[in-house]
N, C-alpha and C positions, 0 to 999 in steps of 0.2 A: 504495499500498500504506500500512498505517497501524499505527502500535503502540498498543495500546490496555492500560490502566491498571488492578487491581482494585484499587480503593480501600480495599478491608476487608482485603486480604492485605498489602498495599504496608507496610513499617513505617519506611521512609526512611531504609534506611543509606548508598542513594548509590552504589552500586557500579556502577551504569547510568550514572551521572552521568561516573564517573572512565572510563567506557569513551567516551561520548559528550556531550560538554557543549553540544552544538549542540541535542542533543533534549531533554534531562533535566536539570533544577535540583532539591535540594533546598532549600526556601527557608528561612528563618529561625524556622521554625515544625517544622522537620522532616519535612515535606510533599515529595511528589513535586510537579514542576510539570513538565508537558509542554511543552518549548520550540516542538518541531513534532512533530506526533503524525501527519505527512504525510513518506513518503521515498518516492526515488524506488529504482532496481534498482542504482544503483550504491553504495547507504549501505547495501544488504541486511544485505551481512556484517557489519557492525559492529553494528546494529540486534539482527541473530541471537544474536551474539556479547553483549549486553546484556541480551536476555531471556532465554538459557540462562545467566547470570551471575548473576542475580536469585534469593537464596536462598529467598526464600518464594512464589515462582513467579505474582510479581503481574503480570507482562509477558505479552504473547503477541502475535503480528502479526496482520492480519486484510488481506484484501486489498481491501475498500472499506470506508468510512467507517460505523463502529456504527450 
């Protein structure tokens, strides 16, 4: 499974990073960096929380590589 970022929607608030800093990081310019776009079933709950918590709905989960 993969996490996908809609760069047009992402504002770099960093809520996703606060939920999973193994997958998300806001760089010095305020842009989201995906540290790991792929995740396994054991991490799904954490990634789903990050997706749900994104106030701009910039994150989604895809079953395969986009």
